[in-house]
C-alpha positions in Angstrom: -16.6 5.7 16.7 -16.4 4.1 12.9 -14.0 7.1 12.1 -11.9 6.5 14.7 -11.6 2.6 14.8 -10.9 3.2 10.9 -8.4 5.7 11.8 -6.6 3.8 14.6 -6.6 0.6 12.3 -5.1 2.6 9.8 -2.4 3.7 12.1 -1.4 0.4 13.2 -1.7 -0.7 9.0 0.7 2.1 8.3 3.5 1.0 11.4 3.5 -2.7 9.4 4.0 -1.2 6.1 7.1 1.1 8.0 8.4 -2.5 9.0 8.3 -4.2 5.7 9.7 -1.0 4.2 12.6 -0.7 6.4 13.5 -4.7 6.1 13.4 -3.8 2.3 15.8 -0.5 2.4 17.9 -2.8 4.5 18.7 -5.9 2.4 21.6 -6.5 -0.1 19.9 -9.3 -1.5 16.5 -8.0 -3.0 14.7 -10.8 -3.4 15.3 -11.4 0.2 13.9 -7.6 1.0 10.6 -8.6 -1.5 10.0 -11.3 0.5 10.5 -10.4 3.8 8.2 -7.5 3.2 5.1 -10.1 3.2 5.5 -9.6 6.9 3.8 -5.9 6.2 0.4 -7.5 4.5 0.4 -10.7 6.6 0.1 -9.0 9.7 -2.3 -6.5 8.3 -4.6 -9.4 7.4 -4.5 -11.4 10.6 -4.5 -8.7 13.0 -7.4 -7.3 10.8 -5.5 -3.4 10.6 -6.9 -0.9 8.1 -5.1 -0.8 4.9 -6.0 1.6 1.8 -4.6 -0.7 -0.9 -6.1 -3.8 1.1 -9.9 -2.3 1.0 -10.0 -0.1 -1.6 -11.2 -2.7 -4.3 -14.2 -4.3 -2.1 -15.8 -0.9 -2.5 -17.9 -2.5 -5.4 -18.9 -5.4 -3.4 -19.8 -2.9 -0.7 -20.2 0.6 -1.0 -22.5 1.9 2.0 -21.3 4.8 3.5 -19.6 2.3 6.5 -17.2 0.8 4.0 -16.5 4.5 2.8 -15.9 6.0 6.2 -13.6 3.0 6.7 -11.5 2.7 3.5 -10.8 6.4 3.9 -10.4 7.0 7.5 -7.9 4.0 7.1 -6.2 5.7 4.2 -5.8 8.5 6.7 -4.2 6.6 9.2 -2.3 5.3 7.1 -0.5 8.3 6.4 -0.6 9.1 10.1 0.9 5.8 11.0 4.0 6.5 8.2 4.8 9.4 8.8 5.4 8.5 12.5 7.2 5.6 11.7 9.4 6.8 9.1 10.2 9.5 11.9 11.1 6.7 14.6 13.3 4.7 12.6 14.8 7.0 11.0 15.8 8.2 14.6 16.7 4.4 15.5 18.9 3.6 12.4 19.8 6.6 10.8 21.9 4.8 7.8 18.3 4.1 6.3 17.7 7.6 5.6 20.4 7.6 3.0 18.7 4.2 1.3 15.2 6.2 1.4 16.5 9.5 -0.1 17.8 7.5 -3.1 14.2 5.5 -3.3 12.5 8.9 -3.1 15.0 10.3 -5.8 14.2 7.4 -8.2 10.7 7.5 -7.2 10.8 11.5 -8.0 12.5 10.7 -11.5 9.5 8.8 -13.4 7.3 10.8 -15.4 3.6 11.3 -14.1 2.3 8.6 -16.3 5.0 5.9 -15.4 3.9 6.6 -11.1 0.4 5.9 -12.1 0.4 3.0 -14.1 2.7 1.5 -11.6 0.7 2.1 -8.9 -2.1 0.4 -11.1 -0.3 -2.7 -11.6 0.6 -2.8 -7.8 -3.3 -2.0 -6.7 -4.0 -5.4 -8.9 -2.0 -7.3 -7.2 -2.9 -5.8 -3.5 -6.4 -7.1 -4.4 -5.5 -10.7 -5.7 -3.5 -10.8 -2.2 -6.4 -9.8 0.0 -8.9 -11.5 -1.8 -7.1 -14.9 -1.9 -6.6 -14.4 1.9 -10.2 -13.6 2.4 -11.7 -16.1 0.3 -8.9 -18.8 0.4 -7.8 -18.5 3.9 -4.2 -18.8 2.4 -1.4 -16.6 2.4 -0.2 -17.9 -1.0 -1.7 -14.2 -2.4 0.4 -12.5 -0.5 3.2 -14.5 -0.3 3.4 -14.4 -4.2 2.0 -11.2 -5.0 3.9 -8.9 -2.8 7.2 -9.9 -4.1 5.9 -9.6 -7.6 4.9 -5.9 -7.0 8.1 -4.9 -5.1 10.5 -7.0 -7.7 9.0 -5.2 -10.8 9.3 -1.8 -9.5 5.2 -1.4 -8.8 4.5 1.7 -6.5 2.7 1.0 -3.6 1.2 4.3 -1.6 1.4 3.0 1.8 5.1 2.3 1.1 5.8 5.1 -0.7 4.3 6.9 2.3 7.0 5.5 4.6 9.9 5.8 2.2 9.0 9.7 1.8 8.6 10.2 5.7 11.5 8.2 6.6 13.6 10.5 3.9 12.3 13.8 5.1 10.8 14.5 2.4 7.2 13.6 2.9 6.0 17.7 2.4 7.3 18.8 -0.4 5.1 19.4 -3.2 6.9 17.3 -5.6 6.2 14.2 -3.1 3.0 15.3 -2.8 2.1 15.0 -6.4 3.9 11.8 -6.7 2.0 10.2 -4.0 -1.4 11.7 -4.9 -0.6 9.6 -8.4 0.0 6.3 -6.4 -2.5 6.5 -4.2 -4.9 7.1 -7.8 -3.4 4.2 -9.6 -3.5 1.9 -6.7 -7.0 2.8 -6.4 -7.6 2.4 -10.1 -6.1 -0.9 -10.0 -7.7 -2.3 -6.9 -11.3 -1.5 -8.3 -10.0 -3.1 -11.7 -10.7 -6.5 -11.5 -14.5 -6.7 -9.5 -15.4 -3.8 -11.8 -14.9 -6.1 -14.8 -16.4 -8.6 -12.6 -19.3 -6.6 -12.1 -20.2 -6.3 -16.1 -19.1 -9.5 -16.7 -22.1 -10.4 -14.3 -24.6 -7.8 -15.9 -24.1 -9.3 -19.3 -24.6 -12.7 -17.9 -27.8 -11.6 -16.6 -28.7 -10.0 -19.7 
């Protein structure tokens, strides 16, 4: 069943992002943490797991019902996976909870438009990373784009889901609003380059 596969692959992608988020929170050296976070997208791309932020931009090229099911069942799976592994990692390494609480507090202090824009910028980088992996069979996009968005303070919705789950704050109204804005921003960012490419292509045809 397409929905079930999209959902389960989404849970596995959420699991890998949780591992990336955990190592980022664990590192005193932010540069090392940003690089090690790449384990998440490397595993997701090589295993073919279903990460919303890595798939949404490709809806322009393939907007079939099956693709929509894959993308949005993946988002649901990502939420479940980060919630589950946020709880597991919090139980396994309680010291990470305090780091997650601090990370979430800083995020909730942002103005809504800042959250939306940070999500947008991250979405662009995620599309670039996955496009390079798929089209050029290269991990260079992942190894550069992921540290860039982490070190720049841009917002990745699935990573943020993990941080809020780890902090025990996933279902608070402020947290849900924050996550909604990041998902919206990531979606717009992921669609940005392919949409411009579509417009450019139509102008060339004209």
